[in-house]
Every structure is written in C-alpha cells, then in structure tokens.
VOKE-337843 format. One line per 8 residues: number of its first residue (from 1); their letters; for each residue x, y, z of C-alpha. Coordinates in steps of 0.1 Angstrom, whole numbers. Layout:
BEGIN
NUM	a	X/Y/Z ~ ...
This chain:
BEGIN
1	mstwldqv	0/1/0 ~ 20/31/-13 ~ 14/64/-1 ~ 27/102/-9 ~ 46/97/24 ~ 68/73/4 ~ 80/103/-16 ~ 92/125/13
9	tavptigl	113/122/43 ~ 89/105/66 ~ 91/79/93 ~ 66/59/114 ~ 57/51/150 ~ 33/26/163 ~ 20/30/199 ~ -3/9/220
17	ltevgfls	-18/26/252 ~ -29/0/277 ~ -45/-1/312 ~ -18/2/339 ~ 3/-29/342 ~ 33/-29/366 ~ 63/-46/353 ~ 98/-39/365
25	tqeyvsil	127/-33/339 ~ 140/-66/348 ~ 105/-84/341 ~ 104/-68/307 ~ 139/-80/299 ~ 129/-115/311 ~ 96/-117/292 ~ 109/-100/260
33	rptlekfc	146/-114/260 ~ 142/-137/231 ~ 125/-112/208 ~ 147/-84/218 ~ 178/-105/214 ~ 167/-113/178 ~ 163/-77/170 ~ 195/-66/186
41	aaaksyai	215/-94/167 ~ 202/-82/134 ~ 215/-48/140 ~ 252/-39/142 ~ 249/-24/177 ~ 224/-16/203 ~ 219/4/235 ~ 197/-4/265
49	dspgpmnl	184/23/289 ~ 161/22/319 ~ 148/57/324 ~ 129/46/355 ~ 121/15/375 ~ 93/4/353 ~ 106/16/319 ~ 128/0/292
57	lvrtsdgf	141/16/262 ~ 162/-3/234 ~ 178/14/205 ~ 193/-5/177 ~ 217/7/150 ~ 193/-2/122 ~ 172/28/134 ~ 144/11/154
65	nykfdetn	135/20/191 ~ 115/-1/215 ~ 99/16/243 ~ 81/1/273 ~ 64/15/305 ~ 33/7/326 ~ 8/20/301 ~ 28/21/268
73	vvvdfkal	43/-4/241 ~ 59/17/214 ~ 80/9/182 ~ 93/38/161 ~ 120/45/134 ~ 143/73/140 ~ 167/63/113 ~ 206/65/113
81	ssearpmg	225/99/121 ~ 204/126/108 ~ 180/109/87 ~ 152/119/109 ~ 151/150/131 ~ 128/160/160 ~ 97/180/147 ~ 107/217/141
89	sspssgsa	146/211/138 ~ 162/226/109 ~ 186/211/83 ~ 220/229/78 ~ 216/259/56 ~ 212/250/19 ~ 208/214/25 ~ 179/192/18
97	ppspslpf	167/167/43 ~ 182/133/37 ~ 159/104/29 ~ 154/72/50 ~ 169/41/36 ~ 134/27/30 ~ 100/42/21 ~ 75/52/48
105	snlldmci	53/22/37 ~ 80/-5/42 ~ 92/10/75 ~ 55/11/88 ~ 50/-27/80 ~ 82/-34/98 ~ 72/-15/129 ~ 39/-33/128
113	erilqlwe	55/-67/124 ~ 79/-59/154 ~ 52/-46/177 ~ 33/-77/171 ~ 63/-99/182 ~ 66/-79/214 ~ 29/-78/222 ~ 26/-117/219
121	plakirpr	46/-125/249 ~ 35/-95/270 ~ -1/-105/263 ~ 3/-142/272 ~ 22/-135/304 ~ 7/-102/318 ~ -25/-94/298 ~ -34/-58/296
129	rlqriglm	-66/-44/280 ~ -61/-20/253 ~ -72/18/254 ~ -56/32/222 ~ -37/24/190 ~ -17/51/174 ~ 0/53/140 ~ 21/83/134
137	atgvfdpg	39/98/105 ~ 67/124/112 ~ 82/144/82 ~ 107/170/76 ~ 103/185/41 ~ 121/206/16 ~ 110/243/13 ~ 90/233/-19
145	ppapgvaa	54/220/-14 ~ 58/184/-4 ~ 21/175/-12 ~ -10/195/-21 ~ -26/188/12 ~ 2/201/32 ~ 2/233/12 ~ -36/234/17
153	fvghlehp	-33/229/55 ~ -8/258/58 ~ -29/279/36 ~ -59/271/59 ~ -40/281/90 ~ -27/313/73 ~ -63/321/60 ~ -68/355/82
161	wplgsrkl	-35/369/68 ~ -33/376/32 ~ 4/380/32 ~ 10/347/49 ~ 33/339/79 ~ 71/336/87 ~ 66/313/116 ~ 38/288/122
169	aanvlail	32/262/148 ~ -1/245/154 ~ -16/213/168 ~ -52/204/158 ~ -67/173/173 ~ -96/164/148 ~ -123/140/157 ~ -127/118/125
177	edevgvrt	-154/94/138 ~ -173/91/172 ~ -193/60/178 ~ -205/42/210 ~ -174/30/229 ~ -148/39/201 ~ -135/72/188 ~ -111/80/159
185	qchhmiqm	-91/111/160 ~ -60/126/145 ~ -34/151/157 ~ -21/174/130 ~ 11/191/143 ~ 30/214/121 ~ 59/238/126 ~ 71/260/98
193	nkseegat	100/285/96 ~ 109/309/68 ~ 141/329/70 ~ 167/345/45 ~ 187/312/48 ~ 157/291/37 ~ 126/273/50 ~ 117/243/70
201	lalqldwq	86/226/75 ~ 79/196/100 ~ 48/178/101 ~ 34/150/124 ~ 2/131/116 ~ -8/111/147 ~ -37/89/139 ~ -55/72/169
209	rvwtvpre	-82/48/176 ~ -94/52/212 ~ -116/28/231 ~ -136/47/259 ~ -141/12/276 ~ -108/-7/273 ~ -109/-38/252 ~ -93/-73/253
217	aasgqmas	-64/-77/229 ~ -50/-112/232 ~ -20/-118/210 ~ -41/-135/183 ~ -64/-104/181 ~ -37/-77/177 ~ -28/-86/141 ~ -62/-80/128
225	llgeckta	-66/-48/149 ~ -35/-34/137 ~ -43/-42/101 ~ -77/-25/104 ~ -61/6/119 ~ -32/7/93 ~ -58/6/66 ~ -79/35/81
233	aidyferf	-48/56/90 ~ -32/54/55 ~ -66/61/40 ~ -70/94/61 ~ -32/103/55 ~ -39/100/18 ~ -70/122/20 ~ -49/148/39
241	grgelrya	-20/145/14 ~ -44/152/-16 ~ -59/181/1 ~ -94/167/2 ~ -104/180/36 ~ -129/210/39 ~ -104/240/42 ~ -113/276/41
249	skpsd	-102/294/10 ~ -73/318/15 ~ -83/354/8 ~ -70/369/-24 ~ -44/397/-23
C-alpha cells in the first residue's frame, strides 16, 4: 500500500496505550528477551536504557527504538545519524533533508511486525486491556510544497493573513469518527519557519483509535486490529495529502 509519504522524508511510529500494568525493567527484559535478542542481533549495535524502575528503552543501530512502560508499548523508526530529526528542527543551511533508507510504507510494515512480536509474549504472560492504538507519520520537508494537502493545510492556518506567515506552529486534534465506545481522531502537528537562509517545514500526523471502555487484545487479536487501523490511518493520510479536507479558502491579495 503506497502513499505520498513514500516520496518524502517521513518515518513511522506505532504505539499501544494500555491499562496500567506494573512490570519492572527486569521483568520486561525477562519476558521479551528472546524477541529483543533477535532484534539486537540483526543490528550492528544496540543500546539499552532504563529511564525509570518500570521503563525499558532499546535502541538498535538499524534505526528502530522499542519503548515500554506501565501503560505504553511503542516501536518507532528514527533512522541513522541525521535521517530523521525532531519536529521543528532545521537542516543545515542550503541542504535538503536526507531520505530514510526505505520508504515510509516499508518502515511502517516493519514497525507493525515488530510490535506484534513484542505484544505476543506480553499478552500471554501479563495481559493488559487496550485503550488506544496510534499510528504516526513524522516528516521534515524541503521548502517546496511536499504534497497538495500540506500546502492546503498551511494555507488554511494562514487564512486570516493575506500576506502569509514567517513562522507557524499548530496542533489540531480533529475528531474523525465518534461512535459508542470508540473514537477515531488525528493530531495534526506542524511547525514552519521561513528565513533568509531558507525554509523548513515539519509535520506529524498522529492517527489514533481510542476505546472509551478498554477492550481485550489477546495476542491473536492484535494482528487484525493493527491491520484495520493501518488501512484506516493510511486512507486518512492520503485524503490529507491530496488536500481533500474541507479547508477555508485563502483570501485573495
């Protein structure tokens, strides 16, 4: 399933928010050791950190990060060296953002496969009910318009000012669907900075499915849940990228 995000510098994050489940760092290591050892062996190097007594963070040199705490299981891809920068950071003057080694779609599939492998042993040994699934795309773009929808989003935010803006920072949490027991929403986070040295634009689309009553998510159920969420998230990202949302028109000069 290709997407306009394959054509730009964009990387994925997959996050599972659960009910509170208290596991110590040592318990995470014990439960997840075979899977994490496999991930670490496939990379050239790795680093393990414990930011707190119930936290575990594993970074591998192939660009993937694995994060665990009492309510979160997260897999993301940060790339090597400067391939992916934090939202709002600027590339060096006159340089274009480097591209990840694989397209967004491939990296997303890899993140999903890895979080499934991590969820299975956790769900079997310490089951947790699921509150939210999040799929996020983070992109840092060239000054030129990366996609019609990004330009339309910027134009919508600049609507009150005919001459545009030099700096822009916004976070819009939009409700996409709201049904009994489940809500679908998306954060649209953007930072743009124009200067004499050039322009930078960073965008995060954080699509989320939220269960108002936590649901069971046994290891055998998670694959189909993530598949459904991936399809819905990419469909929305595509609508956003094509500029098909109901934006206000920018006033004429």
